[in-house]
C-alpha positions as CSV (number, residue, x, y, z in Angstrom):
1,M,34.1,-24.3,14.2
2,L,33.2,-21.2,12.2
3,R,32.0,-18.3,14.4
4,L,30.0,-15.6,12.7
5,P,29.1,-12.2,14.2
6,L,25.5,-12.1,15.5
7,R,24.7,-9.3,13.1
8,L,25.6,-11.5,10.1
9,L,23.6,-14.4,11.5
10,V,20.5,-12.2,11.8
11,I,20.9,-11.0,8.2
12,V,21.3,-14.5,6.9
13,A,18.3,-15.8,8.9
14,V,16.0,-13.0,7.7
15,A,17.2,-13.5,4.1
16,A,16.5,-17.2,4.3
17,A,13.1,-16.7,5.9
18,S,12.1,-14.3,3.2
19,C,12.7,-17.0,0.6
20,L,10.3,-19.4,2.2
21,P,6.6,-19.5,1.9
22,G,4.7,-17.8,4.8
23,L,5.3,-19.9,8.0
24,P,3.0,-20.0,10.9
25,G,4.2,-17.4,13.4
26,G,7.0,-16.4,10.9
27,L,7.5,-13.7,8.4
28,P,5.1,-13.7,5.4
29,A,6.8,-14.2,2.1
30,V,6.1,-11.0,0.2
31,A,7.5,-10.2,-3.2
32,A,9.0,-6.8,-3.4
33,P,7.1,-4.7,-5.9
34,S,9.0,-3.0,-8.7
35,P,8.8,0.7,-8.0
36,A,9.3,1.5,-11.7
37,V,5.7,0.5,-12.5
38,F,4.0,2.4,-9.6
39,R,3.3,6.1,-9.2
40,S,1.5,8.4,-6.8
41,P,-2.3,8.1,-6.7
42,M,-2.8,11.8,-6.9
43,A,-1.3,14.6,-9.0
44,G,1.2,17.0,-7.5
45,P,3.4,16.6,-4.4
46,L,2.1,14.2,-1.7
47,S,1.1,15.5,1.7
48,V,0.8,12.7,4.1
49,T,-1.6,13.5,7.0
50,R,-1.5,10.1,8.6
51,R,1.1,7.4,8.1
52,F,0.8,3.6,7.9
53,E,0.7,1.9,11.4
54,S,1.2,-1.8,11.1
55,P,-1.1,-3.7,13.6
56,P,0.7,-6.1,15.9
57,D,-1.6,-8.9,14.7
58,P,-4.3,-9.2,12.0
59,Y,-7.1,-8.3,14.4
60,A,-5.5,-5.4,16.4
61,A,-6.0,-1.7,15.9
62,G,-3.7,0.0,13.4
63,H,-3.9,2.3,10.3
64,R,-3.7,0.0,7.3
65,G,-2.8,2.6,4.8
66,V,-1.8,6.3,4.5
67,D,-4.0,9.4,4.3
68,L,-3.1,11.9,1.7
69,A,-4.4,15.5,1.7
70,G,-6.3,16.5,-1.3
71,T,-9.3,18.6,-2.5
72,P,-12.8,17.4,-3.0
73,G,-13.3,16.4,-6.6
74,A,-9.5,15.8,-7.2
75,Q,-8.8,13.0,-9.6
76,V,-7.6,9.8,-8.0
77,L,-5.3,7.7,-10.2
78,S,-4.4,4.0,-10.3
79,A,-0.9,3.6,-8.6
80,G,0.0,0.8,-11.0
81,P,-1.2,-1.4,-13.8
82,G,-3.9,-3.9,-13.0
83,V,-7.5,-4.8,-13.0
84,V,-10.2,-3.1,-10.9
85,A,-11.4,-5.8,-8.5
86,F,-14.1,-3.7,-6.8
87,A,-15.7,-0.2,-7.1
88,G,-18.6,0.6,-4.9
89,P,-19.8,1.3,-1.4
90,V,-18.4,-0.4,1.7
91,A,-19.9,0.6,5.1
92,G,-21.2,3.8,3.6
93,R,-18.0,4.8,1.9
94,S,-17.0,4.6,-1.8
95,V,-14.0,2.2,-2.2
96,I,-12.0,1.2,-5.3
97,S,-9.7,-1.8,-5.2
98,V,-7.2,-2.6,-8.0
99,D,-5.4,-6.0,-8.3
100,H,-1.8,-5.7,-9.6
101,P,0.6,-8.4,-10.8
102,G,2.4,-10.3,-8.1
103,G,-0.5,-10.6,-5.8
104,L,-0.6,-6.9,-4.8
105,R,-3.9,-5.0,-4.2
106,T,-4.2,-1.2,-3.7
107,T,-7.3,0.4,-2.3
108,Y,-8.6,4.0,-2.5
109,E,-11.3,5.7,-0.4
110,P,-13.5,7.7,-0.3
111,V,-13.6,8.0,-4.1
112,D,-16.6,8.4,-6.4
113,P,-15.8,5.6,-8.9
114,A,-15.4,6.4,-12.6
115,V,-14.5,2.7,-13.3
116,R,-16.2,-0.7,-12.8
117,A,-15.0,-4.0,-11.6
118,G,-13.1,-5.8,-14.4
119,T,-11.7,-2.5,-16.0
120,V,-8.1,-2.9,-17.0
121,V,-6.0,0.1,-15.8
122,A,-2.5,1.4,-16.3
123,A,-0.5,3.4,-13.8
124,G,-2.0,6.9,-13.9
125,T,-5.5,5.8,-15.2
126,P,-8.2,8.0,-13.5
127,L,-10.2,5.9,-11.1
128,G,-12.6,8.5,-9.8
129,A,-13.1,11.8,-7.9
130,L,-12.0,12.3,-4.2
131,H,-14.9,12.8,-1.7
132,A,-14.6,15.1,1.3
133,G,-15.4,13.8,4.7
134,H,-12.7,11.3,5.6
135,P,-12.8,10.9,9.4
136,G,-9.8,12.6,11.1
137,C,-8.7,14.4,7.9
138,P,-7.2,17.8,8.7
139,A,-7.6,18.9,5.0
140,A,-10.7,19.6,2.9
141,A,-10.4,15.9,1.7
142,C,-8.1,13.0,2.3
143,L,-7.5,9.9,0.2
144,H,-7.0,6.8,2.3
145,W,-4.6,4.7,0.2
146,G,-3.9,1.1,1.1
147,L,-1.7,-1.8,0.0
148,R,-1.9,-5.5,0.6
149,A,0.1,-8.5,-0.5
150,G,-2.2,-11.4,0.0
151,D,-3.6,-10.9,3.6
152,T,-0.6,-8.8,4.7
153,Y,-1.0,-5.0,4.9
154,L,2.0,-3.0,3.7
155,D,2.9,0.7,3.6
156,P,1.7,1.9,0.2
157,L,4.4,4.6,0.2
158,S,6.9,1.7,-0.2
159,L,5.7,1.5,-3.8
160,L,7.1,5.0,-4.5
161,R,10.5,4.6,-2.9
162,R,13.4,4.4,-5.4
163,G,16.4,4.8,-3.1
164,R,19.2,2.3,-2.5
165,V,18.8,-0.5,0.0
166,R,21.1,0.1,2.9
167,L,21.9,-2.4,5.7
168,L,22.3,-0.7,9.1
169,P,23.9,-2.1,12.2
170,L,21.5,-3.7,14.7
171,T,23.1,-1.9,17.7
């Protein structure tokens, strides 16, 4: 009988699960975005004021995006190529959503839209101007930038990472 180390078995199991469609109670199948086509949604260096906090389940508390410090009126840019799915008010705040190839959707708020639903955008296309007044923002204005693959919220900063993938020991 072939005996494999537990670490290798876990790696094989996770790799196999990621190739299957989403299973009830299992890991959702999410295609990894190509970082080459995505960019920062704001000009200049990013200053993250609040990081992504994945909720333990779809209805629990969490922070389903990142907050980026900015200035009121700063231009907000599409992070990647796609089509504007929505641009308008949601619960009193201006929101823009862009659908990208591969089932990804990025969201930007609070942003005064300069685009309409149906507008085709490229990475870096101006979407609108950043508003002040994001709750909990320690800067003059903060952009809340979100990312979803289907119904699964992901860390939008993962779109910008270009480093090598490294496997680390479980222990």
